[in-house]
PDB file with SEQRES, HELIX, SHEET and CRYST1 records, atoms N, CA, C and O in Angstrom:
SEQRES   1 A   84  MET THR THR GLU LEU GLU THR TYR PHE SER ASN TYR ASN          
SEQRES   2 A   84  GLU LEU PHE ASN SER GLU GLY PHE LYS GLN LEU ILE GLN          
SEQRES   3 A   84  GLU LEU SER THR ASN ALA GLN GLN LEU ALA ASP ILE GLN          
SEQRES   4 A   84  SER VAL LYS ASP VAL GLU ASP LEU PHE TYR ARG LYS GLY          
SEQRES   5 A   84  GLN VAL ALA ALA PHE ALA THR ILE ILE ASN LEU GLN GLY          
SEQRES   6 A   84  THR ILE GLU ALA ALA ARG ASP GLN ALA GLU ALA GLU GLU          
SEQRES   7 A   84  GLU GLY PRO VAL ASP VAL                                      
HELIX    1 AA1 THR A    3  PHE A   16  1                                  14    
HELIX    2 AA2 GLU A   19  ALA A   36  1                                  18    
HELIX    3 AA3 ILE A   38  SER A   40  5                                   3    
HELIX    4 AA4 VAL A   44  ILE A   61  1                                  18    
HELIX    5 AA5 LEU A   63  GLU A   79  1                                  17    
CRYST1    1.000    1.000    1.000  90.00  90.00  90.00 P 1           1          
ATOM      1  N   MET A   1     -45.401  16.404  64.175  1.00  0.00           N  
ATOM      2  CA  MET A   1     -44.837  17.692  63.821  1.00  0.00           C  
ATOM      3  C   MET A   1     -43.317  17.637  64.050  1.00  0.00           C  
ATOM      4  O   MET A   1     -42.836  16.995  64.983  1.00  0.00           O  
ATOM      5  N   THR A   2     -42.603  18.307  63.198  1.00  0.00           N  
ATOM      6  CA  THR A   2     -41.151  18.340  63.355  1.00  0.00           C  
ATOM      7  C   THR A   2     -40.775  19.218  64.543  1.00  0.00           C  
ATOM      8  O   THR A   2     -41.560  20.054  64.990  1.00  0.00           O  
ATOM      9  N   THR A   3     -39.587  19.017  65.035  1.00  0.00           N  
ATOM     10  CA  THR A   3     -39.083  19.828  66.146  1.00  0.00           C  
ATOM     11  C   THR A   3     -39.028  21.296  65.740  1.00  0.00           C  
ATOM     12  O   THR A   3     -39.337  22.184  66.535  1.00  0.00           O  
ATOM     13  N   GLU A   4     -38.632  21.540  64.500  1.00  0.00           N  
ATOM     14  CA  GLU A   4     -38.555  22.916  64.009  1.00  0.00           C  
ATOM     15  C   GLU A   4     -39.930  23.582  64.011  1.00  0.00           C  
ATOM     16  O   GLU A   4     -40.059  24.746  64.390  1.00  0.00           O  
ATOM     17  N   LEU A   5     -40.947  22.846  63.590  1.00  0.00           N  
ATOM     18  CA  LEU A   5     -42.308  23.391  63.567  1.00  0.00           C  
ATOM     19  C   LEU A   5     -42.840  23.594  64.977  1.00  0.00           C  
ATOM     20  O   LEU A   5     -43.519  24.584  65.250  1.00  0.00           O  
ATOM     21  N   GLU A   6     -42.538  22.665  65.869  1.00  0.00           N  
ATOM     22  CA  GLU A   6     -42.934  22.809  67.281  1.00  0.00           C  
ATOM     23  C   GLU A   6     -42.320  24.081  67.869  1.00  0.00           C  
ATOM     24  O   GLU A   6     -43.000  24.833  68.567  1.00  0.00           O  
ATOM     25  N   THR A   7     -41.046  24.320  67.592  1.00  0.00           N  
ATOM     26  CA  THR A   7     -40.363  25.513  68.080  1.00  0.00           C  
ATOM     27  C   THR A   7     -40.997  26.763  67.501  1.00  0.00           C  
ATOM     28  O   THR A   7     -41.183  27.752  68.210  1.00  0.00           O  
ATOM     29  N   TYR A   8     -41.329  26.727  66.223  1.00  0.00           N  
ATOM     30  CA  TYR A   8     -41.980  27.853  65.543  1.00  0.00           C  
ATOM     31  C   TYR A   8     -43.268  28.237  66.266  1.00  0.00           C  
ATOM     32  O   TYR A   8     -43.475  29.401  66.606  1.00  0.00           O  
ATOM     33  N   PHE A   9     -44.132  27.246  66.497  1.00  0.00           N  
ATOM     34  CA  PHE A   9     -45.406  27.524  67.161  1.00  0.00           C  
ATOM     35  C   PHE A   9     -45.207  27.901  68.629  1.00  0.00           C  
ATOM     36  O   PHE A   9     -45.935  28.747  69.148  1.00  0.00           O  
ATOM     37  N   SER A  10     -44.253  27.300  69.294  1.00  0.00           N  
ATOM     38  CA  SER A  10     -43.966  27.618  70.687  1.00  0.00           C  
ATOM     39  C   SER A  10     -43.493  29.058  70.833  1.00  0.00           C  
ATOM     40  O   SER A  10     -43.896  29.755  71.764  1.00  0.00           O  
ATOM     41  N   ASN A  11     -42.642  29.506  69.917  1.00  0.00           N  
ATOM     42  CA  ASN A  11     -42.167  30.893  69.956  1.00  0.00           C  
ATOM     43  C   ASN A  11     -43.315  31.875  69.793  1.00  0.00           C  
ATOM     44  O   ASN A  11     -43.388  32.879  70.502  1.00  0.00           O  
ATOM     45  N   TYR A  12     -44.218  31.583  68.850  1.00  0.00           N  
ATOM     46  CA  TYR A  12     -45.375  32.454  68.678  1.00  0.00           C  
ATOM     47  C   TYR A  12     -46.270  32.431  69.909  1.00  0.00           C  
ATOM     48  O   TYR A  12     -46.779  33.472  70.324  1.00  0.00           O  
ATOM     49  N   ASN A  13     -46.464  31.260  70.492  1.00  0.00           N  
ATOM     50  CA  ASN A  13     -47.296  31.161  71.692  1.00  0.00           C  
ATOM     51  C   ASN A  13     -46.729  32.014  72.813  1.00  0.00           C  
ATOM     52  O   ASN A  13     -47.466  32.700  73.522  1.00  0.00           O  
ATOM     53  N   GLU A  14     -45.410  31.966  72.966  1.00  0.00           N  
ATOM     54  CA  GLU A  14     -44.744  32.788  73.978  1.00  0.00           C  
ATOM     55  C   GLU A  14     -44.974  34.275  73.694  1.00  0.00           C  
ATOM     56  O   GLU A  14     -45.247  35.052  74.609  1.00  0.00           O  
ATOM     57  N   LEU A  15     -44.862  34.659  72.433  1.00  0.00           N  
ATOM     58  CA  LEU A  15     -45.096  36.054  72.039  1.00  0.00           C  
ATOM     59  C   LEU A  15     -46.527  36.477  72.358  1.00  0.00           C  
ATOM     60  O   LEU A  15     -46.749  37.530  72.956  1.00  0.00           O  
ATOM     61  N   PHE A  16     -47.493  35.656  71.960  1.00  0.00           N  
ATOM     62  CA  PHE A  16     -48.900  36.005  72.143  1.00  0.00           C  
ATOM     63  C   PHE A  16     -49.283  36.145  73.608  1.00  0.00           C  
ATOM     64  O   PHE A  16     -50.195  36.902  73.940  1.00  0.00           O  
ATOM     65  N   ASN A  17     -48.601  35.424  74.485  1.00  0.00           N  
ATOM     66  CA  ASN A  17     -48.904  35.482  75.915  1.00  0.00           C  
ATOM     67  C   ASN A  17     -48.202  36.625  76.645  1.00  0.00           C  
ATOM     68  O   ASN A  17     -48.429  36.836  77.836  1.00  0.00           O  
ATOM     69  N   SER A  18     -47.349  37.362  75.931  1.00  0.00           N  
ATOM     70  CA  SER A  18     -46.645  38.464  76.589  1.00  0.00           C  
ATOM     71  C   SER A  18     -47.543  39.696  76.703  1.00  0.00           C  
ATOM     72  O   SER A  18     -48.395  39.948  75.851  1.00  0.00           O  
ATOM     73  N   GLU A  19     -47.334  40.439  77.758  1.00  0.00           N  
ATOM     74  CA  GLU A  19     -48.113  41.660  77.979  1.00  0.00           C  
ATOM     75  C   GLU A  19     -47.828  42.695  76.895  1.00  0.00           C  
ATOM     76  O   GLU A  19     -48.716  43.457  76.511  1.00  0.00           O  
ATOM     77  N   GLY A  20     -46.600  42.723  76.405  1.00  0.00           N  
ATOM     78  CA  GLY A  20     -46.243  43.675  75.353  1.00  0.00           C  
ATOM     79  C   GLY A  20     -47.028  43.433  74.077  1.00  0.00           C  
ATOM     80  O   GLY A  20     -47.463  44.384  73.428  1.00  0.00           O  
ATOM     81  N   PHE A  21     -47.216  42.164  73.707  1.00  0.00           N  
ATOM     82  CA  PHE A  21     -47.989  41.852  72.503  1.00  0.00           C  
ATOM     83  C   PHE A  21     -49.452  42.241  72.692  1.00  0.00           C  
ATOM     84  O   PHE A  21     -50.072  42.792  71.783  1.00  0.00           O  
ATOM     85  N   LYS A  22     -49.994  41.959  73.852  1.00  0.00           N  
ATOM     86  CA  LYS A  22     -51.388  42.329  74.138  1.00  0.00           C  
ATOM     87  C   LYS A  22     -51.562  43.849  74.064  1.00  0.00           C  
ATOM     88  O   LYS A  22     -52.573  44.340  73.561  1.00  0.00           O  
ATOM     89  N   GLN A  23     -50.580  44.579  74.563  1.00  0.00           N  
ATOM     90  CA  GLN A  23     -50.616  46.042  74.506  1.00  0.00           C  
ATOM     91  C   GLN A  23     -50.536  46.520  73.059  1.00  0.00           C  
ATOM     92  O   GLN A  23     -51.264  47.432  72.667  1.00  0.00           O  
ATOM     93  N   LEU A  24     -49.669  45.917  72.272  1.00  0.00           N  
ATOM     94  CA  LEU A  24     -49.533  46.275  70.861  1.00  0.00           C  
ATOM     95  C   LEU A  24     -50.849  46.049  70.115  1.00  0.00           C  
ATOM     96  O   LEU A  24     -51.275  46.902  69.336  1.00  0.00           O  
ATOM     97  N   ILE A  25     -51.484  44.922  70.347  1.00  0.00           N  
ATOM     98  CA  ILE A  25     -52.746  44.612  69.671  1.00  0.00           C  
ATOM     99  C   ILE A  25     -53.822  45.628  70.053  1.00  0.00           C  
ATOM    100  O   ILE A  25     -54.601  46.057  69.201  1.00  0.00           O  
ATOM    101  N   GLN A  26     -53.869  46.011  71.316  1.00  0.00           N  
ATOM    102  CA  GLN A  26     -54.844  47.004  71.768  1.00  0.00           C  
ATOM    103  C   GLN A  26     -54.617  48.344  71.059  1.00  0.00           C  
ATOM    104  O   GLN A  26     -55.565  48.976  70.593  1.00  0.00           O  
ATOM    105  N   GLU A  27     -53.366  48.764  70.983  1.00  0.00           N  
ATOM    106  CA  GLU A  27     -53.050  50.041  70.330  1.00  0.00           C  
ATOM    107  C   GLU A  27     -53.344  49.990  68.834  1.00  0.00           C  
ATOM    108  O   GLU A  27     -53.891  50.941  68.277  1.00  0.00           O  
ATOM    109  N   LEU A  28     -52.990  48.899  68.189  1.00  0.00           N  
ATOM    110  CA  LEU A  28     -53.274  48.776  66.755  1.00  0.00           C  
ATOM    111  C   LEU A  28     -54.770  48.728  66.486  1.00  0.00           C  
ATOM    112  O   LEU A  28     -55.237  49.279  65.489  1.00  0.00           O  
ATOM    113  N   SER A  29     -55.519  48.084  67.353  1.00  0.00           N  
ATOM    114  CA  SER A  29     -56.978  48.031  67.198  1.00  0.00           C  
ATOM    115  C   SER A  29     -57.583  49.426  67.312  1.00  0.00           C  
ATOM    116  O   SER A  29     -58.465  49.794  66.537  1.00  0.00           O  
ATOM    117  N   THR A  30     -57.108  50.188  68.275  1.00  0.00           N  
ATOM    118  CA  THR A  30     -57.583  51.561  68.448  1.00  0.00           C  
ATOM    119  C   THR A  30     -57.239  52.412  67.227  1.00  0.00           C  
ATOM    120  O   THR A  30     -58.073  53.166  66.725  1.00  0.00           O  
ATOM    121  N   ASN A  31     -55.997  52.279  66.759  1.00  0.00           N  
ATOM    122  CA  ASN A  31     -55.572  53.036  65.573  1.00  0.00           C  
ATOM    123  C   ASN A  31     -56.372  52.633  64.344  1.00  0.00           C  
ATOM    124  O   ASN A  31     -56.747  53.489  63.543  1.00  0.00           O  
ATOM    125  N   ALA A  32     -56.636  51.348  64.185  1.00  0.00           N  
ATOM    126  CA  ALA A  32     -57.407  50.876  63.028  1.00  0.00           C  
ATOM    127  C   ALA A  32     -58.828  51.445  63.057  1.00  0.00           C  
ATOM    128  O   ALA A  32     -59.378  51.811  62.018  1.00  0.00           O  
ATOM    129  N   GLN A  33     -59.410  51.516  64.239  1.00  0.00           N  
ATOM    130  CA  GLN A  33     -60.757  52.084  64.352  1.00  0.00           C  
ATOM    131  C   GLN A  33     -60.759  53.564  63.974  1.00  0.00           C  
ATOM    132  O   GLN A  33     -61.678  54.037  63.306  1.00  0.00           O  
ATOM    133  N   GLN A  34     -59.739  54.286  64.399  1.00  0.00           N  
ATOM    134  CA  GLN A  34     -59.652  55.705  64.060  1.00  0.00           C  
ATOM    135  C   GLN A  34     -59.443  55.897  62.560  1.00  0.00           C  
ATOM    136  O   GLN A  34     -60.044  56.790  61.964  1.00  0.00           O  
ATOM    137  N   LEU A  35     -58.605  55.075  61.951  1.00  0.00           N  
ATOM    138  CA  LEU A  35     -58.356  55.177  60.512  1.00  0.00           C  
ATOM    139  C   LEU A  35     -59.576  54.778  59.687  1.00  0.00           C  
ATOM    140  O   LEU A  35     -59.772  55.275  58.578  1.00  0.00           O  
ATOM    141  N   ALA A  36     -60.384  53.890  60.225  1.00  0.00           N  
ATOM    142  CA  ALA A  36     -61.578  53.428  59.508  1.00  0.00           C  
ATOM    143  C   ALA A  36     -62.654  54.506  59.450  1.00  0.00           C  
ATOM    144  O   ALA A  36     -63.573  54.417  58.636  1.00  0.00           O  
ATOM    145  N   ASP A  37     -62.552  55.513  60.295  1.00  0.00           N  
ATOM    146  CA  ASP A  37     -63.499  56.634  60.260  1.00  0.00           C  
ATOM    147  C   ASP A  37     -63.131  57.512  59.064  1.00  0.00           C  
ATOM    148  O   ASP A  37     -62.153  58.258  59.107  1.00  0.00           O  
ATOM    149  N   ILE A  38     -63.913  57.416  58.016  1.00  0.00           N  
ATOM    150  CA  ILE A  38     -63.555  58.092  56.755  1.00  0.00           C  
ATOM    151  C   ILE A  38     -64.125  59.505  56.640  1.00  0.00           C  
ATOM    152  O   ILE A  38     -64.004  60.132  55.587  1.00  0.00           O  
ATOM    153  N   GLN A  39     -64.731  60.003  57.685  1.00  0.00           N  
ATOM    154  CA  GLN A  39     -65.316  61.346  57.617  1.00  0.00           C  
ATOM    155  C   GLN A  39     -64.273  62.432  57.407  1.00  0.00           C  
ATOM    156  O   GLN A  39     -64.571  63.483  56.840  1.00  0.00           O  
ATOM    157  N   SER A  40     -63.060  62.181  57.859  1.00  0.00           N  
ATOM    158  CA  SER A  40     -62.024  63.210  57.746  1.00  0.00           C  
ATOM    159  C   SER A  40     -61.102  62.992  56.536  1.00  0.00           C  
ATOM    160  O   SER A  40     -60.089  63.676  56.395  1.00  0.00           O  
ATOM    161  N   VAL A  41     -61.455  62.046  55.674  1.00  0.00           N  
ATOM    162  CA  VAL A  41     -60.636  61.768  54.493  1.00  0.00           C  
ATOM    163  C   VAL A  41     -60.702  62.962  53.543  1.00  0.00           C  
ATOM    164  O   VAL A  41     -61.776  63.468  53.217  1.00  0.00           O  
ATOM    165  N   LYS A  42     -59.503  63.399  53.104  1.00  0.00           N  
ATOM    166  CA  LYS A  42     -59.415  64.586  52.247  1.00  0.00           C  
ATOM    167  C   LYS A  42     -59.682  64.280  50.782  1.00  0.00           C  
ATOM    168  O   LYS A  42     -60.343  65.055  50.090  1.00  0.00           O  
ATOM    169  N   ASP A  43     -59.168  63.147  50.309  1.00  0.00           N  
ATOM    170  CA  ASP A  43     -59.304  62.807  48.894  1.00  0.00           C  
ATOM    171  C   ASP A  43     -59.147  61.296  48.715  1.00  0.00           C  
ATOM    172  O   ASP A  43     -58.945  60.563  49.684  1.00  0.00           O  
ATOM    173  N   VAL A  44     -59.241  60.846  47.473  1.00  0.00           N  
ATOM    174  CA  VAL A  44     -59.159  59.420  47.167  1.00  0.00           C  
ATOM    175  C   VAL A  44     -57.791  58.858  47.565  1.00  0.00           C  
ATOM    176  O   VAL A  44     -57.697  57.729  48.046  1.00  0.00           O  
ATOM    177  N   GLU A  45     -56.763  59.625  47.370  1.00  0.00           N  
ATOM    178  CA  GLU A  45     -55.415  59.188  47.726  1.00  0.00           C  
ATOM    179  C   GLU A  45     -55.325  58.908  49.234  1.00  0.00           C  
ATOM    180  O   GLU A  45     -54.754  57.899  49.648  1.00  0.00           O  
ATOM    181  N   ASP A  46     -55.876  59.783  50.028  1.00  0.00           N  
ATOM    182  CA  ASP A  46     -55.887  59.605  51.477  1.00  0.00           C  
ATOM    183  C   ASP A  46     -56.714  58.377  51.849  1.00  0.00           C  
ATOM    184  O   ASP A  46     -56.343  57.632  52.756  1.00  0.00           O  
ATOM    185  N   LEU A  47     -57.826  58.162  51.159  1.00  0.00           N  
ATOM    186  CA  LEU A  47     -58.685  57.006  51.419  1.00  0.00           C  
ATOM    187  C   LEU A  47     -57.918  55.701  51.185  1.00  0.00           C  
ATOM    188  O   LEU A  47     -57.962  54.791  52.013  1.00  0.00           O  
ATOM    189  N   PHE A  48     -57.220  55.617  50.057  1.00  0.00           N  
ATOM    190  CA  PHE A  48     -56.475  54.400  49.760  1.00  0.00           C  
ATOM    191  C   PHE A  48     -55.292  54.215  50.709  1.00  0.00           C  
ATOM    192  O   PHE A  48     -54.943  53.086  51.054  1.00  0.00           O  
ATOM    193  N   TYR A  49     -54.686  55.303  51.124  1.00  0.00           N  
ATOM    194  CA  TYR A  49     -53.595  55.227  52.104  1.00  0.00           C  
ATOM    195  C   TYR A  49     -54.117  54.644  53.416  1.00  0.00           C  
ATOM    196  O   TYR A  49     -53.495  53.757  54.001  1.00  0.00           O  
ATOM    197  N   ARG A  50     -55.249  55.143  53.867  1.00  0.00           N  
ATOM    198  CA  ARG A  50     -55.847  54.641  55.106  1.00  0.00           C  
ATOM    199  C   ARG A  50     -56.239  53.174  54.964  1.00  0.00           C  
ATOM    200  O   ARG A  50     -56.048  52.375  55.881  1.00  0.00           O  
ATOM    201  N   LYS A  51     -56.785  52.838  53.809  1.00  0.00           N  
ATOM    202  CA  LYS A  51     -57.184  51.457  53.561  1.00  0.00           C  
ATOM    203  C   LYS A  51     -55.978  50.522  53.701  1.00  0.00           C  
ATOM    204  O   LYS A  51     -56.090  49.447  54.290  1.00  0.00           O  
ATOM    205  N   GLY A  52     -54.839  50.930  53.165  1.00  0.00           N  
ATOM    206  CA  GLY A  52     -53.626  50.135  53.279  1.00  0.00           C  
ATOM    207  C   GLY A  52     -53.156  50.005  54.715  1.00  0.00           C  
ATOM    208  O   GLY A  52     -52.721  48.935  55.141  1.00  0.00           O  
ATOM    209  N   GLN A  53     -53.244  51.099  55.462  1.00  0.00           N  
ATOM    210  CA  GLN A  53     -52.845  51.050  56.870  1.00  0.00           C  
ATOM    211  C   GLN A  53     -53.746  50.111  57.669  1.00  0.00           C  
ATOM    212  O   GLN A  53     -53.268  49.320  58.482  1.00  0.00           O  
ATOM    213  N   VAL A  54     -55.042  50.206  57.431  1.00  0.00           N  
ATOM    214  CA  VAL A  54     -55.986  49.342  58.154  1.00  0.00           C  
ATOM    215  C   VAL A  54     -55.725  47.876  57.809  1.00  0.00           C  
ATOM    216  O   VAL A  54     -55.781  47.014  58.686  1.00  0.00           O  
ATOM    217  N   ALA A  55     -55.440  47.590  56.538  1.00  0.00           N  
ATOM    218  CA  ALA A  55     -55.153  46.211  56.131  1.00  0.00           C  
ATOM    219  C   ALA A  55     -53.885  45.694  56.811  1.00  0.00           C  
ATOM    220  O   ALA A  55     -53.841  44.545  57.251  1.00  0.00           O  
ATOM    221  N   ALA A  56     -52.864  46.533  56.897  1.00  0.00           N  
ATOM    222  CA  ALA A  56     -51.619  46.128  57.553  1.00  0.00           C  
ATOM    223  C   ALA A  56     -51.852  45.878  59.046  1.00  0.00           C  
ATOM    224  O   ALA A  56     -51.351  44.899  59.599  1.00  0.00           O  
ATOM    225  N   PHE A  57     -52.601  46.751  59.684  1.00  0.00           N  
ATOM    226  CA  PHE A  57     -52.917  46.562  61.101  1.00  0.00           C  
ATOM    227  C   PHE A  57     -53.706  45.277  61.302  1.00  0.00           C  
ATOM    228  O   PHE A  57     -53.448  44.530  62.245  1.00  0.00           O  
ATOM    229  N   ALA A  58     -54.672  45.014  60.417  1.00  0.00           N  
ATOM    230  CA  ALA A  58     -55.516  43.814  60.536  1.00  0.00           C  
ATOM    231  C   ALA A  58     -54.675  42.548  60.447  1.00  0.00           C  
ATOM    232  O   ALA A  58     -54.959  41.568  61.135  1.00  0.00           O  
ATOM    233  N   THR A  59     -53.651  42.559  59.612  1.00  0.00           N  
ATOM    234  CA  THR A  59     -52.780  41.393  59.499  1.00  0.00           C  
ATOM    235  C   THR A  59     -52.125  41.088  60.838  1.00  0.00           C  
ATOM    236  O   THR A  59     -52.055  39.929  61.247  1.00  0.00           O  
ATOM    237  N   ILE A  60     -51.652  42.108  61.514  1.00  0.00           N  
ATOM    238  CA  ILE A  60     -50.994  41.907  62.807  1.00  0.00           C  
ATOM    239  C   ILE A  60     -52.018  41.564  63.886  1.00  0.00           C  
ATOM    240  O   ILE A  60     -51.786  40.682  64.713  1.00  0.00           O  
ATOM    241  N   ILE A  61     -53.145  42.263  63.870  1.00  0.00           N  
ATOM    242  CA  ILE A  61     -54.190  42.017  64.865  1.00  0.00           C  
ATOM    243  C   ILE A  61     -54.690  40.576  64.777  1.00  0.00           C  
ATOM    244  O   ILE A  61     -54.992  39.962  65.800  1.00  0.00           O  
ATOM    245  N   ASN A  62     -54.780  40.037  63.568  1.00  0.00           N  
ATOM    246  CA  ASN A  62     -55.293  38.677  63.356  1.00  0.00           C  
ATOM    247  C   ASN A  62     -54.201  37.612  63.348  1.00  0.00           C  
ATOM    248  O   ASN A  62     -54.497  36.442  63.103  1.00  0.00           O  
ATOM    249  N   LEU A  63     -52.963  37.979  63.608  1.00  0.00           N  
ATOM    250  CA  LEU A  63     -51.848  37.043  63.543  1.00  0.00           C  
ATOM    251  C   LEU A  63     -52.039  35.852  64.473  1.00  0.00           C  
ATOM    252  O   LEU A  63     -51.769  34.717  64.082  1.00  0.00           O  
ATOM    253  N   GLN A  64     -52.490  36.089  65.673  1.00  0.00           N  
ATOM    254  CA  GLN A  64     -52.651  34.992  66.630  1.00  0.00           C  
ATOM    255  C   GLN A  64     -53.641  33.959  66.087  1.00  0.00           C  
ATOM    256  O   GLN A  64     -53.374  32.759  66.152  1.00  0.00           O  
ATOM    257  N   GLY A  65     -54.752  34.400  65.567  1.00  0.00           N  
ATOM    258  CA  GLY A  65     -55.737  33.471  64.998  1.00  0.00           C  
ATOM    259  C   GLY A  65     -55.188  32.716  63.799  1.00  0.00           C  
ATOM    260  O   GLY A  65     -55.468  31.530  63.620  1.00  0.00           O  
ATOM    261  N   THR A  66     -54.406  33.407  62.978  1.00  0.00           N  
ATOM    262  CA  THR A  66     -53.806  32.779  61.809  1.00  0.00           C  
ATOM    263  C   THR A  66     -52.824  31.683  62.215  1.00  0.00           C  
ATOM    264  O   THR A  66     -52.835  30.590  61.649  1.00  0.00           O  
ATOM    265  N   ILE A  67     -51.980  31.980  63.193  1.00  0.00           N  
ATOM    266  CA  ILE A  67     -51.000  31.007  63.663  1.00  0.00           C  
ATOM    267  C   ILE A  67     -51.696  29.827  64.349  1.00  0.00           C  
ATOM    268  O   ILE A  67     -51.285  28.681  64.171  1.00  0.00           O  
ATOM    269  N   GLU A  68     -52.735  30.097  65.122  1.00  0.00           N  
ATOM    270  CA  GLU A  68     -53.470  29.017  65.784  1.00  0.00           C  
ATOM    271  C   GLU A  68     -54.126  28.093  64.759  1.00  0.00           C  
ATOM    272  O   GLU A  68     -54.131  26.875  64.937  1.00  0.00           O  
ATOM    273  N   ALA A  69     -54.676  28.663  63.694  1.00  0.00           N  
ATOM    274  CA  ALA A  69     -55.283  27.850  62.636  1.00  0.00           C  
ATOM    275  C   ALA A  69     -54.222  26.996  61.933  1.00  0.00           C  
ATOM    276  O   ALA A  69     -54.475  25.837  61.605  1.00  0.00           O  
ATOM    277  N   ALA A  70     -53.053  27.562  61.705  1.00  0.00           N  
ATOM    278  CA  ALA A  70     -51.960  26.817  61.076  1.00  0.00           C  
ATOM    279  C   ALA A  70     -51.510  25.664  61.965  1.00  0.00           C  
ATOM    280  O   ALA A  70     -51.229  24.567  61.482  1.00  0.00           O  
ATOM    281  N   ARG A  71     -51.445  25.923  63.260  1.00  0.00           N  
ATOM    282  CA  ARG A  71     -51.043  24.856  64.192  1.00  0.00           C  
ATOM    283  C   ARG A  71     -52.085  23.746  64.217  1.00  0.00           C  
ATOM    284  O   ARG A  71     -51.735  22.566  64.201  1.00  0.00           O  
ATOM    285  N   ASP A  72     -53.361  24.114  64.255  1.00  0.00           N  
ATOM    286  CA  ASP A  72     -54.433  23.111  64.236  1.00  0.00           C  
ATOM    287  C   ASP A  72     -54.352  22.261  62.967  1.00  0.00           C  
ATOM    288  O   ASP A  72     -54.533  21.044  63.014  1.00  0.00           O  
ATOM    289  N   GLN A  73     -54.083  22.904  61.845  1.00  0.00           N  
ATOM    290  CA  GLN A  73     -53.981  22.190  60.583  1.00  0.00           C  
ATOM    291  C   GLN A  73     -52.779  21.242  60.598  1.00  0.00           C  
ATOM    292  O   GLN A  73     -52.882  20.103  60.144  1.00  0.00           O  
ATOM    293  N   ALA A  74     -51.655  21.706  61.113  1.00  0.00           N  
ATOM    294  CA  ALA A  74     -50.459  20.860  61.190  1.00  0.00           C  
ATOM    295  C   ALA A  74     -50.708  19.657  62.095  1.00  0.00           C  
ATOM    296  O   ALA A  74     -50.275  18.547  61.784  1.00  0.00           O  
ATOM    297  N   GLU A  75     -51.396  19.869  63.201  1.00  0.00           N  
ATOM    298  CA  GLU A  75     -51.700  18.767  64.111  1.00  0.00           C  
ATOM    299  C   GLU A  75     -52.669  17.787  63.468  1.00  0.00           C  
ATOM    300  O   GLU A  75     -52.526  16.577  63.642  1.00  0.00           O  
ATOM    301  N   ALA A  76     -53.654  18.289  62.728  1.00  0.00           N  
ATOM    302  CA  ALA A  76     -54.617  17.428  62.058  1.00  0.00           C  
ATOM    303  C   ALA A  76     -53.939  16.602  60.974  1.00  0.00           C  
ATOM    304  O   ALA A  76     -54.264  15.427  60.802  1.00  0.00           O  
ATOM    305  N   GLU A  77     -53.010  17.193  60.249  1.00  0.00           N  
ATOM    306  CA  GLU A  77     -52.282  16.466  59.218  1.00  0.00           C  
ATOM    307  C   GLU A  77     -51.403  15.388  59.836  1.00  0.00           C  
ATOM    308  O   GLU A  77     -51.202  14.327  59.245  1.00  0.00           O  
ATOM    309  N   GLU A  78     -50.885  15.660  61.017  1.00  0.00           N  
ATOM    310  CA  GLU A  78     -50.039  14.694  61.705  1.00  0.00           C  
ATOM    311  C   GLU A  78     -50.851  13.476  62.141  1.00  0.00           C  
ATOM    312  O   GLU A  78     -50.360  12.348  62.105  1.00  0.00           O  
ATOM    313  N   GLU A  79     -52.097  13.716  62.552  1.00  0.00           N  
ATOM    314  CA  GLU A  79     -52.956  12.624  63.001  1.00  0.00           C  
ATOM    315  C   GLU A  79     -53.402  11.744  61.838  1.00  0.00           C  
ATOM    316  O   GLU A  79     -53.714  10.568  62.029  1.00  0.00           O  
ATOM    317  N   GLY A  80     -53.430  12.303  60.653  1.00  0.00           N  
ATOM    318  CA  GLY A  80     -53.840  11.538  59.479  1.00  0.00           C  
ATOM    319  C   GLY A  80     -55.337  11.580  59.290  1.00  0.00           C  
ATOM    320  O   GLY A  80     -56.055  12.195  60.078  1.00  0.00           O  
ATOM    321  N   PRO A  81     -55.813  10.921  58.239  1.00  0.00           N  
ATOM    322  CA  PRO A  81     -57.254  10.943  57.953  1.00  0.00           C  
ATOM    323  C   PRO A  81     -58.061  10.179  58.998  1.00  0.00           C  
ATOM    324  O   PRO A  81     -57.606   9.188  59.567  1.00  0.00           O  
ATOM    325  N   VAL A  82     -59.255  10.668  59.224  1.00  0.00           N  
ATOM    326  CA  VAL A  82     -60.158  10.047  60.189  1.00  0.00           C  
ATOM    327  C   VAL A  82     -61.157   9.180  59.428  1.00  0.00           C  
ATOM    328  O   VAL A  82     -61.812   9.655  58.500  1.00  0.00           O  
ATOM    329  N   ASP A  83     -61.275   7.927  59.813  1.00  0.00           N  
ATOM    330  CA  ASP A  83     -62.257   7.028  59.186  1.00  0.00           C  
ATOM    331  C   ASP A  83     -63.642   7.376  59.699  1.00  0.00           C  
ATOM    332  O   ASP A  83     -63.852   7.554  60.899  1.00  0.00           O  
ATOM    333  N   VAL A  84     -64.583   7.470  58.772  1.00  0.00           N  
ATOM    334  CA  VAL A  84     -65.948   7.832  59.156  1.00  0.00           C  
ATOM    335  C   VAL A  84     -66.858   6.660  58.998  1.00  0.00           C  
ATOM    336  O   VAL A  84     -68.053   6.765  59.272  1.00  0.00           O  
TER     337      VAL A  84                                                      
END                                                                             
């Protein structure tokens, strides 16, 4: 892996381990659950608005997993193909 890529993943790792990020994820998860409750939706426009908000929250909530998968892939590519 290049030094630049190592720094990229290291910065994210530092972010993910911070208490502030953990707090943000907890709050976004709670908000996403509340928005997913469609009983109070007024109309189709409100439904699609909520859907967009939940999708945006999910992107942030799943960011750590996405970055970890990218790092695993980069490390696997660095190791090269495995002979079977």
